C-alpha positions, -999 to 999 in steps of 0.1 A, spaced: -500 -4 -702 -493 -39 -715 -502 -68 -693 -475 -91 -678 -468 -123 -699 -492 -151 -690 -469 -178 -676 -467 -200 -646 -455 -183 -615 -453 -199 -580 -477 -186 -554 -464 -171 -522 -478 -201 -503 -458 -225 -526 -426 -205 -520 -431 -206 -482 -439 -243 -483 -407 -249 -503 -387 -230 -478 -403 -249 -449 -397 -282 -466 -361 -273 -472 -357 -264 -435 -373 -297 -425 -352 -318 -449 -319 -302 -440 -312 -323 -409 -318 -355 -429 -295 -343 -457 -269 -336 -430 -269 -373 -421 -252 -380 -454 -224 -356 -446 -217 -375 -414 -195 -397 -434 -170 -369 -434 -173 -370 -396 -167 -408 -398 -135 -401 -416 -124 -377 -388 -133 -404 -362 -111 -429 -381 -82 -406 -381 -87 -399 -344 -87 -437 -338 -55 -440 -359 -38 -412 -339 -48 -430 -306 -33 -463 -319 -1 -445 -329 3 -431 -294 -4 -464 -277 19 -483 -301 47 -458 -296 46 -463 -258 46 -501 -262 73 -499 -289 95 -480 -264 91 -506 -237 97 -534 -262 128 -517 -275 142 -515 -240 135 -552 -234 153 -561 -267 183 -538 -259 188 -555 -225 190 -589 -243 212 -581 -272 242 -595 -255 225 -630 -251 225 -636 -289 192 -620 -297 189 -618 -335 173 -586 -350 154 -583 -382 159 -564 -415 181 -533 -416 161 -501 -420 170 -481 -451 186 -448 -443 158 -428 -459 133 -443 -434 153 -435 -403 144 -404 -384 167 -374 -386 190 -374 -356 191 -336 -356 153 -334 -354 140 -339 -318 104 -343 -331 94 -369 -356 56 -372 -355 36 -398 -374 4 -382 -387 -29 -400 -391 -36 -401 -428 -63 -427 -433 -91 -416 -456 -124 -434 -459 -137 -410 -485 -108 -419 -508 -118 -456 -505 -86 -466 -487 -104 -497 -477 -90 -533 -479 -107 -566 -477 -113 -583 -444 -81 -591 -426 -68 -626 -436 -64 -652 -408 -30 -658 -393 -8 -685 -409 13 -711 -392 48 -697 -385 75 -712 -408 99 -709 -378 92 -706 -341 101 -673 -323 134 -672 -304 130 -679 -267 142 -644 -259 114 -629 -279 89 -653 -263 102 -641 -229 97 -605 -239 62 -613 -251 54 -629 -218 67 -598 -199 46 -574 -220 14 -595 -220 1 -581 -186 8 -546 -199 -12 -549 -231 -41 -566 -213 -43 -538 -188 -41 -512 -216 -68 -530 -236 -92 -528 -207 -93 -490 -210 -86 -484 -247 -106 -514 -261 -79 -518 -287 -66 -552 -299 -28 -557 -295 -4 -581 -311 34 -580 -305 54 -595 -333 90 -606 -335 112 -596 -364 98 -624 -385 62 -614 -380 54 -642 -354 29 -632 -327 47 -633 -293 21 -615 -272 -16 -610 -275 -50 -624 -266 -51 -646 -297 -29 -660 -325 2 -663 -303 28 -684 -322 12 -678 -356 26 -656 -383 11 -623 -396 39 -615 -419 17 -620 -450 -4 -589 -442 4 -558 -462 8 -535 -433 29 -560 -413 51 -566 -442 59 -529 -445 65 -526 -408 89 -555 -409 110 -534 -433 110 -504 -410 81 -484 -424 50 -475 -403 17 -485 -421 -19 -482 -412 -49 -497 -431 -86 -498 -431 -102 -532 -435 -138 -545 -437 -149 -563 -406 -178 -585 -396 -196 -566 -367 -200 -585 -335 -235 -571 -330 -265 -563 -353 -261 -529 -369 -287 -502 -361 -313 -494 -388 -295 -462 -397 -264 -481 -405 -267 -475 -442 -259 -438 -437 -224 -446 -426 -197 -472 -431 -179 -464 -399 -192 -495 -381 -181 -517 -409 -144 -510 -408 -114 -518 -386 -83 -496 -382 -51 -516 -382 -18 -500 -372 16 -516 -376 44 -497 -357 80 -510 -363 103 -513 -333 138 -500 -343 169 -510 -324 203 -502 -337 188 -493 -371 173 -528 -374 137 -540 -370 133 -557 -336 96 -563 -339 62 -548 -347 35 -534 -324 3 -544 -343 -28 -528 -330 -64 -526 -341 -96 -509 -331 -131 -502 -344 -135 -464 -347 -162 -446 -329 -193 -440 -349 -218 -412 -345 -248 -433 -357 -241 -459 -331 -244 -432 -305 -275 -418 -321 -291 -453 -321 -283 -457 -284 -298 -423 -278 -327 -428 -302 -353 -414 -278 -334 -381 -277 -330 -383 -315 -368 -386 -318 -372 -356 -296 -348 -337 -317 -368 -346 -348 -400 -334 -331 -382 -302 -322 -373 -297 -359 -409 -303 -369 -423 -280 -343 -397 -254 -353 -408 -257 -389 -444 -253 -379 -435 -222 -359 -416 -207 -389 -447 -215 -410 -470 -197 -386 -447 -167 -385 -446 -165 -423 -484 -169 -424 -489 -142 -398 -464 -117 -411 -466 -122 -449 -493 -145 -463 -524 -132 -443 -516 -95 -448 -509 -101 -485 -542 -119 -490 -561 -91 -472 -544 -65 -494 -553 -84 -525 -589 -86 -513 -588 -48 -506 -575 -41 -541 -603 -62 -557 -629 -44 -535 -615 -10 -544 -617 -20 -581 -654 -27 -576 -659 8 -561 -662 -3 -524 -653 28 -504 -651 8 -471 -620 -9 -485 -599 22 -477 -598 15 -440 -565 2 -425 -558 -36 -425 -564 -57 -394 -528 -68 -393 -497 -57 -412 -472 -83 -401 -439 -64 -408 -428 -28 -410 -421 -30 -447 -455 -45 -454 -472 -18 -433 -454 8 -454 -465 -9 -486 -501 -11 -474 -502 25 -463 -487 36 -496 -511 15 -517 -542 24 -498 -532 60 -498 -526 60 -535 -559 42 -541 -578 67 -520 -561 96 -537 -570 81 -571 -606 77 -559 -607 113 -547 -592 123 -581 -619 103 -599 -646 120 -578 -630 154 -585 -630 147 -622 -666 136 -622 -677 167 -602 -655 190 -623 -669 175 -655 -705 181 -642 -697 217 -633 -679 223 -666 -708 209 -686 -731 232 -667 -709 262 -672 -705 255 -709 -742 248 -715 -754 284 -709 -731 302 -734 -734 275 -760 -772 276 -757 -771 314 -760 -748 313 -791 -769 286 -808 -802 305 -802 -787 338 -815 -772 321 -845 -805 304 -854 -824 338 -852 -797 355 -873 -799 327 -898 -837 331 -901 -832 369 -905 -807 364 -933 -831 340 -951 -858 366 -950 -883 346 -930 -913 362 -914 -905 381 -882 -870 389 -893 -848 408 -869 -842 445 -872 -806 457 -877 -805 469 -841 -816 434 -829 -791 418 -852 -763 439 -836 -775 429 -802 -774 392 -809 -740 395 -826 -728 413 -794 -742 385 -773 -724 359 -795 -691 377 -792 -696 381 -754 -703 344 -749 -674 335 -772 -651 356 -750 -664 338 -720 -657 305 -736 -622 316 -745 -616 328 -709 -629 295 -696 -606 276 -720 -576 296 -708 -585 289 -672 -587 252 -680 -552 252 -696 -539 270 -665 -556 244 -642 -540 216 -662 -506 231 -658 -512 238 -622 -519 201 -614 -488 189 -632 -460 174 -610 -431 198 -602 -397 190 -618 -370 204 -595 -384 239 -597 -371 269 -577 -374 306 -578 -373 337 -556 -403 360 -550 -385 392 -559 -385 387 -597 -420 372 -596 -433 404 -579 -416 425 -605 -434 406 -632 -467 410 -612 -462 448 -611 -457 449 -649 -488 428 -655 -509 451 -633 -494 486 -638 -526 503 -626 -524 487 -591 -502 497 -562 -483 465 -552 -463 467 -520 -439 438 -510 -417 432 -479 -400 405 -460 -379 375 -471 -384 380 -508 -350 365 -517 -357 331 -501 -359 304 -528 -391 285 -530 -398 251 -546 -419 264 -575 -412 279 -609 -416 316 -614 -443 310 -640 -465 290 -615 -459 314 -587 -469 343 -610 -501 324 -619 -511 322 -582 -503 358 -574 -519 370 -607 -552 354 -598 -552 370 -563 -543 404 -578 -570 400 -606 -596 392 -580 -585 421 -559 -587 445 -588 -622 433 -599 -634 439 -563 -622 476 -564 -589 472 -545 -565 501 -547 -535 486 -529 -522 450 -528 -497 441 -500 -474 411 -499 -455 402 -467 -431 372 -467 -419 355 -435 -393 327 -435 -407 298 -414 -377 275 -420 -395 247 -439 -420 270 -456 -422 306 -467 -454 322 -454 -467 350 -477 -497 371 -467 -515 387 -497 -540 413 -486 -559 441 -503 -582 470 -494 -610 460 -518 -645 448 -511 -647 422 -483 -659 387 -489 -693 380 -475 -697 354 -447 -718 330 -468 -693 330 -496 -661 325 -476 -665 287 -475 -670 285 -513 -645 308 -528 -621 280 -537 -648 259 -554 -644 256 -592 -668 277 -612 -681 296 -581 -682 333 -589 -703 364 -578 -696 383 -611 -706 359 -638 -724 388 -656 -690 406 -657 -672 376 -674 -660 358 -642 -653 321 -647 -650 312 -610 -618 293 -616 -591 317 -605 -589 307 -568 -594 270 -577 -564 272 -600 -543 290 -573 -552 262 -548 -543 235 -573 -509 251 -580 -501 253 -543 -513 218 -535 -494 202 -564 -461 217 -550 -467 207 -514 -480 242 -503 -513 256 -493 -535 286 -495 -563 298 -471 -585 328 -465 -575 347 -434 -601 365 -413 -598 403 -417 -619 434 -408 -616 450 -442 -607 439 -477 -595 403 -481 -563 385 -470 -549 352 -480 -521 332 -464 -499 312 -488 -474 285 -476 -447 281 -503 -424 251 -498 -387 260 -494 -365 248 -523 
């Protein structure tokens, strides 16, 4: 198998650190997005100014209406397209200022001297409304200016008698159009250290609401206020902010400990186990001290199980190779010795073999060759037996029919659930039953009986015969490879080992049952 390309890959520790660092930085990154929240606060401030201005505009309009008969002069006529629809009872003014779109003007210019003083009637109206706006300002903290139709301040805390008509928003309002602007301001207190994250404290919201009487501008309600700012609140609550930061740090550490406990430590231990198994340390197959997660526990169990199975397989191959070498050594030594003696006899050397002796040695060579051929055949069967099943299935009835044709001299009786499908091919099922039948025939069995019982998940088949019983000392060794009691009769000692290998590779089993006469085996075939 080709190795993975040698390139840089992040370690699990680095990945976890990157995740934790991202979690820790997220709150700081979120501060930059608070500018969007600033924009929402600005619109909220504009909406509040609209509501306050609308109330004052209604009072102002009533005062103007009362004085129209005394020669009060109104301002510019409002274009028809700017007048509200008489048929629509609701005409809201929506807050639309947008700090993110840079709707920001320079600092508000100072008031200018009025080119013409306000009419006495407007001055009187301003005097009547001054207590109202001062009481309102105590609660709303907004700044109020009431302007006459020429833009002259007639009520307010400052700039009374001066003109604001040169301001963009006031100029639009004097023509009957509502206008709000954002302007830079000079803060009246030092900004907090986190000021650079937000521009909310550096702006003022200005709202110019026209007062319409008889489709003409009777004045302007000019209001202003600094919008609320979340960072100002955070600065005032900096102790809590520090505690929140500590909570984030402690939370990140807790997440790191969880990652380390559930992933990093079990992973490192499993890597260590893999290295120890590679060095042949059999103690490394024991369970891990801690698995962390359910999935990692499953991975560890699967890995250690596979490694242990491969180790057993390696031991089996080593043991099998030693037995095979021992079994092959005797016939090969016999064949070699007989061939050398025959060669000496053919060359006419002293002490040549007689024709009878030559025939004997040739018979021995042929006998040993037949034994090697039988052993080779059994090895091929063993290799097929240990191959993985590939969606195999069959019924026992046709397999037993083939078994009868293969052993016509034997009486083979079968009963039970022979039509139940098993998870094994007919060829491999026949291999298992053939070895049991062959052993029975070689031990002088006259009758072989098969009884199949359906056990839901398995098919239990009892194979018994009336031949020679198996002695007690041999009962524990009959499934060992190359163990046989009839080696002089050509036995290889691999028949039952092959049968057990076939059953095990398909998820089944075979065992020797206790019996008073003959021999009996119980086979558990997996259900297809």
